[in-house]
All heavy atoms as atom14 arrays in JSON, in Angstrom:
{
  "sequence": "MQNRGDKPGFLAGDRAYNNSEPDEWQLPIRAMGYKPVYDYRADQLGMQAETTATSE",
  "atom14_mask": [
    [1, 1, 1, 1, 1, 1, 1, 1, 0, 0, 0, 0, 0, 0],
    [1, 1, 1, 1, 1, 1, 1, 1, 1, 0, 0, 0, 0, 0],
    [1, 1, 1, 1, 1, 1, 1, 1, 0, 0, 0, 0, 0, 0],
    [1, 1, 1, 1, 1, 1, 1, 1, 1, 1, 1, 0, 0, 0],
    [1, 1, 1, 1, 0, 0, 0, 0, 0, 0, 0, 0, 0, 0],
    [1, 1, 1, 1, 1, 1, 1, 1, 0, 0, 0, 0, 0, 0],
    [1, 1, 1, 1, 1, 1, 1, 1, 1, 0, 0, 0, 0, 0],
    [1, 1, 1, 1, 1, 1, 1, 0, 0, 0, 0, 0, 0, 0],
    [1, 1, 1, 1, 0, 0, 0, 0, 0, 0, 0, 0, 0, 0],
    [1, 1, 1, 1, 1, 1, 1, 1, 1, 1, 1, 0, 0, 0],
    [1, 1, 1, 1, 1, 1, 1, 1, 0, 0, 0, 0, 0, 0],
    [1, 1, 1, 1, 1, 0, 0, 0, 0, 0, 0, 0, 0, 0],
    [1, 1, 1, 1, 0, 0, 0, 0, 0, 0, 0, 0, 0, 0],
    [1, 1, 1, 1, 1, 1, 1, 1, 0, 0, 0, 0, 0, 0],
    [1, 1, 1, 1, 1, 1, 1, 1, 1, 1, 1, 0, 0, 0],
    [1, 1, 1, 1, 1, 0, 0, 0, 0, 0, 0, 0, 0, 0],
    [1, 1, 1, 1, 1, 1, 1, 1, 1, 1, 1, 1, 0, 0],
    [1, 1, 1, 1, 1, 1, 1, 1, 0, 0, 0, 0, 0, 0],
    [1, 1, 1, 1, 1, 1, 1, 1, 0, 0, 0, 0, 0, 0],
    [1, 1, 1, 1, 1, 1, 0, 0, 0, 0, 0, 0, 0, 0],
    [1, 1, 1, 1, 1, 1, 1, 1, 1, 0, 0, 0, 0, 0],
    [1, 1, 1, 1, 1, 1, 1, 0, 0, 0, 0, 0, 0, 0],
    [1, 1, 1, 1, 1, 1, 1, 1, 0, 0, 0, 0, 0, 0],
    [1, 1, 1, 1, 1, 1, 1, 1, 1, 0, 0, 0, 0, 0],
    [1, 1, 1, 1, 1, 1, 1, 1, 1, 1, 1, 1, 1, 1],
    [1, 1, 1, 1, 1, 1, 1, 1, 1, 0, 0, 0, 0, 0],
    [1, 1, 1, 1, 1, 1, 1, 1, 0, 0, 0, 0, 0, 0],
    [1, 1, 1, 1, 1, 1, 1, 0, 0, 0, 0, 0, 0, 0],
    [1, 1, 1, 1, 1, 1, 1, 1, 0, 0, 0, 0, 0, 0],
    [1, 1, 1, 1, 1, 1, 1, 1, 1, 1, 1, 0, 0, 0],
    [1, 1, 1, 1, 1, 0, 0, 0, 0, 0, 0, 0, 0, 0],
    [1, 1, 1, 1, 1, 1, 1, 1, 0, 0, 0, 0, 0, 0],
    [1, 1, 1, 1, 0, 0, 0, 0, 0, 0, 0, 0, 0, 0],
    [1, 1, 1, 1, 1, 1, 1, 1, 1, 1, 1, 1, 0, 0],
    [1, 1, 1, 1, 1, 1, 1, 1, 1, 0, 0, 0, 0, 0],
    [1, 1, 1, 1, 1, 1, 1, 0, 0, 0, 0, 0, 0, 0],
    [1, 1, 1, 1, 1, 1, 1, 0, 0, 0, 0, 0, 0, 0],
    [1, 1, 1, 1, 1, 1, 1, 1, 1, 1, 1, 1, 0, 0],
    [1, 1, 1, 1, 1, 1, 1, 1, 0, 0, 0, 0, 0, 0],
    [1, 1, 1, 1, 1, 1, 1, 1, 1, 1, 1, 1, 0, 0],
    [1, 1, 1, 1, 1, 1, 1, 1, 1, 1, 1, 0, 0, 0],
    [1, 1, 1, 1, 1, 0, 0, 0, 0, 0, 0, 0, 0, 0],
    [1, 1, 1, 1, 1, 1, 1, 1, 0, 0, 0, 0, 0, 0],
    [1, 1, 1, 1, 1, 1, 1, 1, 1, 0, 0, 0, 0, 0],
    [1, 1, 1, 1, 1, 1, 1, 1, 0, 0, 0, 0, 0, 0],
    [1, 1, 1, 1, 0, 0, 0, 0, 0, 0, 0, 0, 0, 0],
    [1, 1, 1, 1, 1, 1, 1, 1, 0, 0, 0, 0, 0, 0],
    [1, 1, 1, 1, 1, 1, 1, 1, 1, 0, 0, 0, 0, 0],
    [1, 1, 1, 1, 1, 0, 0, 0, 0, 0, 0, 0, 0, 0],
    [1, 1, 1, 1, 1, 1, 1, 1, 1, 0, 0, 0, 0, 0],
    [1, 1, 1, 1, 1, 1, 1, 0, 0, 0, 0, 0, 0, 0],
    [1, 1, 1, 1, 1, 1, 1, 0, 0, 0, 0, 0, 0, 0],
    [1, 1, 1, 1, 1, 0, 0, 0, 0, 0, 0, 0, 0, 0],
    [1, 1, 1, 1, 1, 1, 1, 0, 0, 0, 0, 0, 0, 0],
    [1, 1, 1, 1, 1, 1, 0, 0, 0, 0, 0, 0, 0, 0],
    [1, 1, 1, 1, 1, 1, 1, 1, 1, 0, 0, 0, 0, 0]
  ],
  "atom14_positions": [
    [[-2.36, 14.21, 8.9], [-0.98, 13.85, 9.15], [-0.05, 14.95, 8.69], [0.95, 15.17, 9.38], [-0.68, 12.51, 8.45], [-1.43, 11.36, 9.05], [-0.98, 9.73, 8.38], [-1.4, 9.88, 6.69], [0.0, 0.0, 0.0], [0.0, 0.0, 0.0], [0.0, 0.0, 0.0], [0.0, 0.0, 0.0], [0.0, 0.0, 0.0], [0.0, 0.0, 0.0]],
    [[-0.36, 15.54, 7.59], [0.51, 16.64, 7.13], [0.48, 17.82, 8.09], [1.48, 18.51, 8.22], [0.14, 17.03, 5.71], [0.55, 16.05, 4.65], [0.16, 16.45, 3.27], [-0.84, 17.17, 3.09], [0.93, 16.06, 2.29], [0.0, 0.0, 0.0], [0.0, 0.0, 0.0], [0.0, 0.0, 0.0], [0.0, 0.0, 0.0], [0.0, 0.0, 0.0]],
    [[-0.67, 18.08, 8.7], [-0.78, 19.16, 9.66], [0.1, 18.98, 10.88], [0.51, 19.93, 11.5], [-2.24, 19.33, 10.1], [-3.14, 19.85, 9.0], [-2.66, 20.43, 8.03], [-4.43, 19.62, 9.15], [0.0, 0.0, 0.0], [0.0, 0.0, 0.0], [0.0, 0.0, 0.0], [0.0, 0.0, 0.0], [0.0, 0.0, 0.0], [0.0, 0.0, 0.0]],
    [[0.42, 17.71, 11.18], [1.33, 17.4, 12.29], [2.78, 17.47, 11.86], [3.67, 17.33, 12.68], [1.08, 15.99, 12.81], [-0.28, 15.8, 13.43], [-0.38, 14.43, 14.07], [0.25, 13.38, 13.28], [-0.15, 12.11, 13.31], [-1.16, 11.76, 14.02], [0.47, 11.21, 12.56], [0.0, 0.0, 0.0], [0.0, 0.0, 0.0], [0.0, 0.0, 0.0]],
    [[3.01, 17.68, 10.58], [4.38, 17.76, 10.1], [4.96, 16.45, 9.57], [6.14, 16.37, 9.24], [0.0, 0.0, 0.0], [0.0, 0.0, 0.0], [0.0, 0.0, 0.0], [0.0, 0.0, 0.0], [0.0, 0.0, 0.0], [0.0, 0.0, 0.0], [0.0, 0.0, 0.0], [0.0, 0.0, 0.0], [0.0, 0.0, 0.0], [0.0, 0.0, 0.0]],
    [[4.1, 15.42, 9.49], [4.57, 14.15, 8.95], [4.8, 14.3, 7.45], [4.02, 14.91, 6.74], [3.53, 13.05, 9.17], [3.35, 12.71, 10.63], [4.28, 12.99, 11.41], [2.3, 12.2, 11.0], [0.0, 0.0, 0.0], [0.0, 0.0, 0.0], [0.0, 0.0, 0.0], [0.0, 0.0, 0.0], [0.0, 0.0, 0.0], [0.0, 0.0, 0.0]],
    [[5.89, 13.7, 6.97], [6.18, 13.74, 5.55], [5.46, 12.61, 4.84], [5.31, 11.54, 5.36], [7.69, 13.61, 5.33], [8.44, 14.8, 5.85], [9.88, 14.7, 5.49], [10.59, 15.8, 6.1], [11.38, 16.58, 6.19], [0.0, 0.0, 0.0], [0.0, 0.0, 0.0], [0.0, 0.0, 0.0], [0.0, 0.0, 0.0], [0.0, 0.0, 0.0]],
    [[4.98, 12.88, 3.62], [4.32, 11.81, 2.86], [5.25, 10.62, 2.57], [6.45, 10.83, 2.41], [3.88, 12.5, 1.55], [3.9, 13.95, 1.82], [4.97, 14.13, 2.89], [0.0, 0.0, 0.0], [0.0, 0.0, 0.0], [0.0, 0.0, 0.0], [0.0, 0.0, 0.0], [0.0, 0.0, 0.0], [0.0, 0.0, 0.0], [0.0, 0.0, 0.0]],
    [[4.71, 9.48, 2.52], [5.4, 8.25, 2.22], [4.36, 7.18, 1.93], [3.36, 7.44, 1.32], [0.0, 0.0, 0.0], [0.0, 0.0, 0.0], [0.0, 0.0, 0.0], [0.0, 0.0, 0.0], [0.0, 0.0, 0.0], [0.0, 0.0, 0.0], [0.0, 0.0, 0.0], [0.0, 0.0, 0.0], [0.0, 0.0, 0.0], [0.0, 0.0, 0.0]],
    [[4.65, 5.97, 2.4], [3.7, 4.89, 2.23], [2.54, 5.05, 3.2], [2.72, 5.53, 4.32], [4.36, 3.52, 2.48], [5.39, 3.19, 1.42], [6.72, 3.28, 1.68], [4.96, 2.82, 0.15], [7.64, 2.99, 0.7], [5.89, 2.52, -0.83], [7.24, 2.61, -0.55], [0.0, 0.0, 0.0], [0.0, 0.0, 0.0], [0.0, 0.0, 0.0]],
    [[1.35, 4.73, 2.77], [0.14, 4.84, 3.6], [-0.63, 3.53, 3.49], [-1.11, 3.18, 2.41], [-0.73, 6.01, 3.13], [-1.99, 6.25, 3.94], [-1.65, 6.63, 5.39], [-2.81, 7.39, 3.3], [0.0, 0.0, 0.0], [0.0, 0.0, 0.0], [0.0, 0.0, 0.0], [0.0, 0.0, 0.0], [0.0, 0.0, 0.0], [0.0, 0.0, 0.0]],
    [[-0.7, 2.8, 4.6], [-1.39, 1.5, 4.59], [-2.87, 1.69, 4.73], [-3.36, 2.55, 5.45], [-0.85, 0.63, 5.74], [0.0, 0.0, 0.0], [0.0, 0.0, 0.0], [0.0, 0.0, 0.0], [0.0, 0.0, 0.0], [0.0, 0.0, 0.0], [0.0, 0.0, 0.0], [0.0, 0.0, 0.0], [0.0, 0.0, 0.0], [0.0, 0.0, 0.0]],
    [[-3.62, 0.88, 4.0], [-5.07, 0.87, 4.05], [-5.58, -0.57, 3.99], [-4.91, -1.43, 3.43], [0.0, 0.0, 0.0], [0.0, 0.0, 0.0], [0.0, 0.0, 0.0], [0.0, 0.0, 0.0], [0.0, 0.0, 0.0], [0.0, 0.0, 0.0], [0.0, 0.0, 0.0], [0.0, 0.0, 0.0], [0.0, 0.0, 0.0], [0.0, 0.0, 0.0]],
    [[-6.74, -0.82, 4.56], [-7.3, -2.15, 4.52], [-8.01, -2.37, 3.18], [-8.09, -1.48, 2.34], [-8.15, -2.48, 5.69], [-9.39, -1.66, 5.8], [-9.82, -1.06, 4.77], [-9.97, -1.57, 6.89], [0.0, 0.0, 0.0], [0.0, 0.0, 0.0], [0.0, 0.0, 0.0], [0.0, 0.0, 0.0], [0.0, 0.0, 0.0], [0.0, 0.0, 0.0]],
    [[-8.58, -3.56, 2.99], [-9.2, -3.92, 1.71], [-10.41, -3.06, 1.37], [-10.77, -2.95, 0.24], [-9.57, -5.38, 1.74], [-8.36, -6.27, 1.7], [-8.79, -7.72, 1.65], [-7.75, -8.48, 2.34], [-7.97, -9.36, 3.28], [-9.22, -9.64, 3.63], [-6.99, -9.97, 3.88], [0.0, 0.0, 0.0], [0.0, 0.0, 0.0], [0.0, 0.0, 0.0]],
    [[-11.07, -2.46, 2.35], [-12.22, -1.62, 2.1], [-11.8, -0.41, 1.23], [-12.53, 0.03, 0.36], [-12.89, -1.16, 3.37], [0.0, 0.0, 0.0], [0.0, 0.0, 0.0], [0.0, 0.0, 0.0], [0.0, 0.0, 0.0], [0.0, 0.0, 0.0], [0.0, 0.0, 0.0], [0.0, 0.0, 0.0], [0.0, 0.0, 0.0], [0.0, 0.0, 0.0]],
    [[-10.62, 0.12, 1.47], [-10.14, 1.28, 0.73], [-9.64, 0.85, -0.65], [-9.7, 1.61, -1.6], [-9.03, 2.0, 1.48], [-9.57, 2.68, 2.71], [-9.29, 2.17, 3.97], [-10.28, 3.84, 2.61], [-9.75, 2.8, 5.11], [-10.76, 4.49, 3.75], [-10.48, 3.96, 4.97], [-10.98, 4.57, 6.11], [0.0, 0.0, 0.0], [0.0, 0.0, 0.0]],
    [[-9.13, -0.34, -0.76], [-8.58, -0.85, -2.0], [-9.64, -0.87, -3.1], [-9.34, -0.63, -4.25], [-8.02, -2.26, -1.79], [-7.18, -2.73, -2.93], [-6.75, -1.97, -3.77], [-6.98, -4.02, -2.98], [0.0, 0.0, 0.0], [0.0, 0.0, 0.0], [0.0, 0.0, 0.0], [0.0, 0.0, 0.0], [0.0, 0.0, 0.0], [0.0, 0.0, 0.0]],
    [[-10.89, -1.16, -2.71], [-11.96, -1.25, -3.71], [-12.81, 0.01, -3.77], [-13.86, 0.02, -4.39], [-12.88, -2.47, -3.39], [-12.09, -3.73, -3.63], [-11.35, -3.87, -4.56], [-12.31, -4.71, -2.77], [0.0, 0.0, 0.0], [0.0, 0.0, 0.0], [0.0, 0.0, 0.0], [0.0, 0.0, 0.0], [0.0, 0.0, 0.0], [0.0, 0.0, 0.0]],
    [[-12.39, 1.1, -3.15], [-13.18, 2.32, -3.17], [-13.04, 3.03, -4.49], [-12.17, 2.73, -5.29], [-12.74, 3.23, -2.03], [-11.42, 3.65, -2.24], [0.0, 0.0, 0.0], [0.0, 0.0, 0.0], [0.0, 0.0, 0.0], [0.0, 0.0, 0.0], [0.0, 0.0, 0.0], [0.0, 0.0, 0.0], [0.0, 0.0, 0.0], [0.0, 0.0, 0.0]],
    [[-13.9, 4.02, -4.68], [-13.82, 4.82, -5.91], [-12.52, 5.62, -5.89], [-12.15, 6.2, -4.87], [-15.0, 5.79, -5.97], [-16.36, 5.13, -6.17], [-16.46, 4.46, -7.51], [-15.96, 5.02, -8.52], [-17.02, 3.36, -7.59], [0.0, 0.0, 0.0], [0.0, 0.0, 0.0], [0.0, 0.0, 0.0], [0.0, 0.0, 0.0], [0.0, 0.0, 0.0]],
    [[-11.78, 5.65, -7.02], [-10.51, 6.36, -7.04], [-10.6, 7.81, -6.61], [-9.72, 8.32, -5.91], [-10.07, 6.25, -8.51], [-10.76, 5.02, -9.0], [-12.05, 4.96, -8.27], [0.0, 0.0, 0.0], [0.0, 0.0, 0.0], [0.0, 0.0, 0.0], [0.0, 0.0, 0.0], [0.0, 0.0, 0.0], [0.0, 0.0, 0.0], [0.0, 0.0, 0.0]],
    [[-11.69, 8.5, -6.98], [-11.85, 9.9, -6.6], [-12.04, 10.12, -5.1], [-11.86, 11.23, -4.61], [-13.03, 10.55, -7.34], [-12.77, 10.69, -8.84], [-11.6, 10.69, -9.25], [-13.77, 10.74, -9.6], [0.0, 0.0, 0.0], [0.0, 0.0, 0.0], [0.0, 0.0, 0.0], [0.0, 0.0, 0.0], [0.0, 0.0, 0.0], [0.0, 0.0, 0.0]],
    [[-12.46, 9.08, -4.4], [-12.75, 9.17, -2.98], [-11.58, 8.89, -2.09], [-11.52, 9.28, -0.94], [-13.9, 8.23, -2.61], [-15.18, 8.54, -3.31], [-15.79, 9.85, -2.87], [-15.71, 10.2, -1.69], [-16.35, 10.57, -3.75], [0.0, 0.0, 0.0], [0.0, 0.0, 0.0], [0.0, 0.0, 0.0], [0.0, 0.0, 0.0], [0.0, 0.0, 0.0]],
    [[-10.58, 8.16, -2.59], [-9.47, 7.75, -1.73], [-8.12, 7.79, -2.45], [-7.2, 8.5, -2.03], [-9.75, 6.35, -1.15], [-8.58, 5.72, -0.46], [-7.85, 4.66, -0.87], [-8.05, 6.05, 0.81], [-6.87, 4.34, 0.0], [-6.97, 5.2, 1.07], [-8.35, 7.03, 1.76], [-6.22, 5.26, 2.21], [-7.57, 7.1, 2.9], [-6.55, 6.22, 3.16]],
    [[-7.98, 7.01, -3.46], [-6.65, 6.81, -4.06], [-6.08, 8.08, -4.72], [-4.91, 8.42, -4.48], [-6.71, 5.66, -5.08], [-6.98, 4.34, -4.45], [-7.04, 3.21, -5.45], [-6.37, 3.24, -6.47], [-7.87, 2.23, -5.22], [0.0, 0.0, 0.0], [0.0, 0.0, 0.0], [0.0, 0.0, 0.0], [0.0, 0.0, 0.0], [0.0, 0.0, 0.0]],
    [[-6.89, 8.76, -5.47], [-6.37, 9.98, -6.12], [-6.04, 11.11, -5.16], [-4.98, 11.72, -5.27], [-7.36, 10.45, -7.22], [-7.54, 9.46, -8.37], [-8.6, 9.99, -9.36], [-6.23, 9.21, -9.1], [0.0, 0.0, 0.0], [0.0, 0.0, 0.0], [0.0, 0.0, 0.0], [0.0, 0.0, 0.0], [0.0, 0.0, 0.0], [0.0, 0.0, 0.0]],
    [[-6.9, 11.36, -4.14], [-6.54, 12.41, -3.2], [-5.26, 12.12, -2.39], [-4.44, 13.02, -2.22], [-7.74, 12.5, -2.26], [-8.89, 11.97, -3.07], [-8.27, 10.91, -3.95], [0.0, 0.0, 0.0], [0.0, 0.0, 0.0], [0.0, 0.0, 0.0], [0.0, 0.0, 0.0], [0.0, 0.0, 0.0], [0.0, 0.0, 0.0], [0.0, 0.0, 0.0]],
    [[-5.07, 10.9, -1.92], [-3.86, 10.62, -1.16], [-2.62, 10.62, -2.03], [-1.57, 11.06, -1.59], [-3.97, 9.31, -0.33], [-4.06, 8.09, -1.24], [-5.09, 9.39, 0.67], [-3.89, 6.79, -0.47], [0.0, 0.0, 0.0], [0.0, 0.0, 0.0], [0.0, 0.0, 0.0], [0.0, 0.0, 0.0], [0.0, 0.0, 0.0], [0.0, 0.0, 0.0]],
    [[-2.77, 10.19, -3.28], [-1.63, 10.29, -4.21], [-1.29, 11.75, -4.49], [-0.1, 12.11, -4.59], [-1.92, 9.54, -5.49], [-1.86, 8.05, -5.33], [-2.2, 7.33, -6.64], [-2.25, 5.91, -6.46], [-1.2, 5.09, -6.5], [0.01, 5.55, -6.68], [-1.34, 3.79, -6.35], [0.0, 0.0, 0.0], [0.0, 0.0, 0.0], [0.0, 0.0, 0.0]],
    [[-2.31, 12.61, -4.6], [-2.07, 14.04, -4.86], [-1.34, 14.68, -3.66], [-0.58, 15.64, -3.86], [-3.4, 14.74, -5.09], [0.0, 0.0, 0.0], [0.0, 0.0, 0.0], [0.0, 0.0, 0.0], [0.0, 0.0, 0.0], [0.0, 0.0, 0.0], [0.0, 0.0, 0.0], [0.0, 0.0, 0.0], [0.0, 0.0, 0.0], [0.0, 0.0, 0.0]],
    [[-1.51, 14.12, -2.48], [-0.8, 14.64, -1.29], [0.59, 14.06, -1.16], [1.34, 14.41, -0.26], [-1.59, 14.38, -0.02], [-2.86, 15.16, 0.07], [-3.7, 14.93, 1.68], [-4.49, 13.36, 1.39], [0.0, 0.0, 0.0], [0.0, 0.0, 0.0], [0.0, 0.0, 0.0], [0.0, 0.0, 0.0], [0.0, 0.0, 0.0], [0.0, 0.0, 0.0]],
    [[0.96, 13.15, -2.07], [2.3, 12.58, -2.05], [2.42, 11.22, -1.4], [3.52, 10.67, -1.31], [0.0, 0.0, 0.0], [0.0, 0.0, 0.0], [0.0, 0.0, 0.0], [0.0, 0.0, 0.0], [0.0, 0.0, 0.0], [0.0, 0.0, 0.0], [0.0, 0.0, 0.0], [0.0, 0.0, 0.0], [0.0, 0.0, 0.0], [0.0, 0.0, 0.0]],
    [[1.32, 10.65, -0.95], [1.37, 9.33, -0.32], [1.29, 8.19, -1.33], [0.74, 8.4, -2.44], [0.19, 9.17, 0.68], [0.33, 10.09, 1.86], [-0.3, 11.31, 1.88], [1.13, 9.74, 2.94], [-0.19, 12.19, 2.94], [1.26, 10.61, 4.04], [0.58, 11.82, 4.02], [0.73, 12.67, 5.05], [0.0, 0.0, 0.0], [0.0, 0.0, 0.0]],
    [[1.82, 7.05, -0.97], [1.79, 5.87, -1.85], [0.98, 4.8, -1.11], [1.42, 4.28, -0.07], [3.23, 5.36, -2.07], [4.06, 6.37, -2.78], [5.5, 5.89, -2.84], [6.35, 7.05, -3.36], [7.73, 6.89, -3.02], [0.0, 0.0, 0.0], [0.0, 0.0, 0.0], [0.0, 0.0, 0.0], [0.0, 0.0, 0.0], [0.0, 0.0, 0.0]],
    [[-0.22, 4.46, -1.6], [-1.05, 3.5, -0.88], [-0.49, 2.07, -0.95], [0.09, 1.66, -1.96], [-2.4, 3.58, -1.6], [-2.07, 4.1, -2.96], [-0.87, 5.0, -2.79], [0.0, 0.0, 0.0], [0.0, 0.0, 0.0], [0.0, 0.0, 0.0], [0.0, 0.0, 0.0], [0.0, 0.0, 0.0], [0.0, 0.0, 0.0], [0.0, 0.0, 0.0]],
    [[-0.65, 1.36, 0.16], [-0.2, -0.02, 0.28], [-1.37, -0.83, 0.86], [-2.01, -0.41, 1.81], [1.02, -0.15, 1.23], [1.44, -1.6, 1.35], [2.15, 0.73, 0.76], [0.0, 0.0, 0.0], [0.0, 0.0, 0.0], [0.0, 0.0, 0.0], [0.0, 0.0, 0.0], [0.0, 0.0, 0.0], [0.0, 0.0, 0.0], [0.0, 0.0, 0.0]],
    [[-1.68, -1.95, 0.23], [-2.81, -2.76, 0.65], [-2.4, -4.22, 0.84], [-1.4, -4.66, 0.24], [-3.95, -2.73, -0.38], [-4.34, -1.35, -0.77], [-3.94, -0.78, -1.97], [-5.14, -0.58, 0.08], [-4.3, 0.52, -2.31], [-5.52, 0.69, -0.28], [-5.1, 1.25, -1.47], [-5.48, 2.52, -1.8], [0.0, 0.0, 0.0], [0.0, 0.0, 0.0]],
    [[-3.17, -4.97, 1.6], [-2.9, -6.39, 1.71], [-3.8, -7.15, 0.71], [-4.64, -6.55, 0.06], [-3.17, -6.91, 3.13], [-4.59, -6.76, 3.56], [-5.33, -5.92, 2.97], [-5.03, -7.47, 4.49], [0.0, 0.0, 0.0], [0.0, 0.0, 0.0], [0.0, 0.0, 0.0], [0.0, 0.0, 0.0], [0.0, 0.0, 0.0], [0.0, 0.0, 0.0]],
    [[-3.54, -8.41, 0.55], [-4.33, -9.26, -0.38], [-5.08, -10.32, 0.39], [-4.63, -10.77, 1.45], [-3.41, -9.96, -1.38], [-2.77, -9.04, -2.39], [-1.47, -8.58, -2.23], [-3.48, -8.65, -3.49], [-0.89, -7.76, -3.16], [-2.88, -7.79, -4.43], [-1.6, -7.35, -4.26], [-1.0, -6.52, -5.18], [0.0, 0.0, 0.0], [0.0, 0.0, 0.0]],
    [[-6.22, -10.78, -0.15], [-6.91, -11.92, 0.43], [-6.08, -13.18, 0.07], [-5.28, -13.16, -0.88], [-8.3, -12.08, -0.2], [-9.24, -10.97, 0.14], [-10.65, -11.3, -0.4], [-10.65, -11.94, -1.71], [-11.12, -11.36, -2.83], [-11.62, -10.16, -2.81], [-11.09, -12.03, -3.96], [0.0, 0.0, 0.0], [0.0, 0.0, 0.0], [0.0, 0.0, 0.0]],
    [[-6.3, -14.23, 0.81], [-5.55, -15.48, 0.59], [-5.74, -16.01, -0.82], [-4.83, -16.57, -1.41], [-5.96, -16.53, 1.64], [0.0, 0.0, 0.0], [0.0, 0.0, 0.0], [0.0, 0.0, 0.0], [0.0, 0.0, 0.0], [0.0, 0.0, 0.0], [0.0, 0.0, 0.0], [0.0, 0.0, 0.0], [0.0, 0.0, 0.0], [0.0, 0.0, 0.0]],
    [[-6.93, -15.81, -1.41], [-7.19, -16.34, -2.76], [-6.61, -15.44, -3.84], [-6.71, -15.74, -5.03], [-8.69, -16.58, -2.97], [-9.5, -15.29, -2.97], [-9.05, -14.31, -2.33], [-10.57, -15.27, -3.57], [0.0, 0.0, 0.0], [0.0, 0.0, 0.0], [0.0, 0.0, 0.0], [0.0, 0.0, 0.0], [0.0, 0.0, 0.0], [0.0, 0.0, 0.0]],
    [[-6.02, -14.31, -3.48], [-5.4, -13.41, -4.46], [-3.89, -13.54, -4.52], [-3.24, -12.89, -5.32], [-5.77, -11.96, -4.14], [-7.2, -11.62, -4.27], [-7.5, -10.2, -3.85], [-6.97, -9.75, -2.81], [-8.35, -9.51, -4.56], [0.0, 0.0, 0.0], [0.0, 0.0, 0.0], [0.0, 0.0, 0.0], [0.0, 0.0, 0.0], [0.0, 0.0, 0.0]],
    [[-3.32, -14.38, -3.68], [-1.89, -14.58, -3.66], [-1.45, -15.51, -4.76], [-2.11, -16.53, -5.0], [-1.43, -15.1, -2.31], [-1.74, -14.2, -1.1], [-1.38, -14.92, 0.19], [-1.01, -12.89, -1.23], [0.0, 0.0, 0.0], [0.0, 0.0, 0.0], [0.0, 0.0, 0.0], [0.0, 0.0, 0.0], [0.0, 0.0, 0.0], [0.0, 0.0, 0.0]],
    [[-0.39, -15.19, -5.43], [0.14, -16.05, -6.5], [1.15, -17.01, -5.95], [1.23, -17.3, -4.77], [0.0, 0.0, 0.0], [0.0, 0.0, 0.0], [0.0, 0.0, 0.0], [0.0, 0.0, 0.0], [0.0, 0.0, 0.0], [0.0, 0.0, 0.0], [0.0, 0.0, 0.0], [0.0, 0.0, 0.0], [0.0, 0.0, 0.0], [0.0, 0.0, 0.0]],
    [[1.98, -17.51, -6.87], [3.08, -18.39, -6.49], [4.0, -17.65, -5.55], [4.33, -16.5, -5.76], [3.82, -18.87, -7.7], [3.27, -20.08, -8.37], [4.28, -20.53, -9.78], [5.35, -21.72, -9.07], [0.0, 0.0, 0.0], [0.0, 0.0, 0.0], [0.0, 0.0, 0.0], [0.0, 0.0, 0.0], [0.0, 0.0, 0.0], [0.0, 0.0, 0.0]],
    [[4.47, -18.38, -4.57], [5.44, -17.8, -3.64], [6.63, -18.69, -3.57], [6.53, -19.9, -3.73], [4.79, -17.62, -2.26], [3.62, -16.67, -2.28], [3.04, -16.47, -0.9], [3.68, -16.74, 0.09], [1.83, -16.05, -0.86], [0.0, 0.0, 0.0], [0.0, 0.0, 0.0], [0.0, 0.0, 0.0], [0.0, 0.0, 0.0], [0.0, 0.0, 0.0]],
    [[7.75, -18.11, -3.33], [8.99, -18.89, -3.22], [9.85, -18.24, -2.16], [9.54, -17.23, -1.58], [9.7, -18.88, -4.57], [0.0, 0.0, 0.0], [0.0, 0.0, 0.0], [0.0, 0.0, 0.0], [0.0, 0.0, 0.0], [0.0, 0.0, 0.0], [0.0, 0.0, 0.0], [0.0, 0.0, 0.0], [0.0, 0.0, 0.0], [0.0, 0.0, 0.0]],
    [[10.95, -18.85, -1.92], [11.91, -18.28, -0.95], [13.28, -18.33, -1.53], [13.54, -19.04, -2.52], [11.85, -19.08, 0.37], [12.29, -20.54, 0.22], [12.16, -21.3, 1.52], [11.08, -21.45, 2.02], [13.23, -21.7, 2.0], [0.0, 0.0, 0.0], [0.0, 0.0, 0.0], [0.0, 0.0, 0.0], [0.0, 0.0, 0.0], [0.0, 0.0, 0.0]],
    [[14.12, -17.54, -1.0], [15.51, -17.55, -1.45], [16.42, -17.95, -0.28], [16.04, -17.85, 0.87], [15.96, -16.16, -1.93], [15.84, -15.25, -0.81], [15.11, -15.67, -3.08], [0.0, 0.0, 0.0], [0.0, 0.0, 0.0], [0.0, 0.0, 0.0], [0.0, 0.0, 0.0], [0.0, 0.0, 0.0], [0.0, 0.0, 0.0], [0.0, 0.0, 0.0]],
    [[17.51, -18.51, -0.61], [18.48, -18.87, 0.4], [19.77, -18.14, 0.14], [20.18, -17.92, -0.98], [18.76, -20.4, 0.39], [19.2, -20.77, -0.94], [17.49, -21.2, 0.72], [0.0, 0.0, 0.0], [0.0, 0.0, 0.0], [0.0, 0.0, 0.0], [0.0, 0.0, 0.0], [0.0, 0.0, 0.0], [0.0, 0.0, 0.0], [0.0, 0.0, 0.0]],
    [[20.34, -17.69, 1.21], [21.61, -16.94, 1.07], [22.74, -17.94, 0.88], [22.74, -19.04, 1.46], [21.87, -16.14, 2.33], [0.0, 0.0, 0.0], [0.0, 0.0, 0.0], [0.0, 0.0, 0.0], [0.0, 0.0, 0.0], [0.0, 0.0, 0.0], [0.0, 0.0, 0.0], [0.0, 0.0, 0.0], [0.0, 0.0, 0.0], [0.0, 0.0, 0.0]],
    [[23.65, -17.59, 0.04], [24.81, -18.42, -0.18], [26.04, -17.67, 0.27], [26.13, -16.45, 0.13], [24.97, -18.8, -1.68], [25.1, -17.61, -2.44], [23.79, -19.6, -2.16], [0.0, 0.0, 0.0], [0.0, 0.0, 0.0], [0.0, 0.0, 0.0], [0.0, 0.0, 0.0], [0.0, 0.0, 0.0], [0.0, 0.0, 0.0], [0.0, 0.0, 0.0]],
    [[26.95, -18.37, 0.86], [28.2, -17.71, 1.27], [29.31, -18.21, 0.36], [29.43, -19.37, 0.04], [28.51, -18.02, 2.72], [28.6, -19.43, 2.9], [0.0, 0.0, 0.0], [0.0, 0.0, 0.0], [0.0, 0.0, 0.0], [0.0, 0.0, 0.0], [0.0, 0.0, 0.0], [0.0, 0.0, 0.0], [0.0, 0.0, 0.0], [0.0, 0.0, 0.0]],
    [[30.08, -17.3, -0.09], [31.2, -17.65, -0.99], [32.49, -17.21, -0.38], [32.61, -16.31, 0.34], [31.02, -16.97, -2.32], [29.77, -17.53, -3.02], [29.61, -16.95, -4.41], [30.61, -16.72, -5.1], [28.47, -16.71, -4.81], [0.0, 0.0, 0.0], [0.0, 0.0, 0.0], [0.0, 0.0, 0.0], [0.0, 0.0, 0.0], [0.0, 0.0, 0.0]]
  ]
}
């Protein structure tokens, strides 16, 4: 991606990368300036809530 001129930012990965060895995935992409983002399994989600906008 950097060879194409893309600037580092967030980099999405699936759960297979989330559990990989840090030296194989997470540390190299962080060294290039990327911030990894992963999803969670349904059983890993905590309490969720919503907010409502108020007008004053």
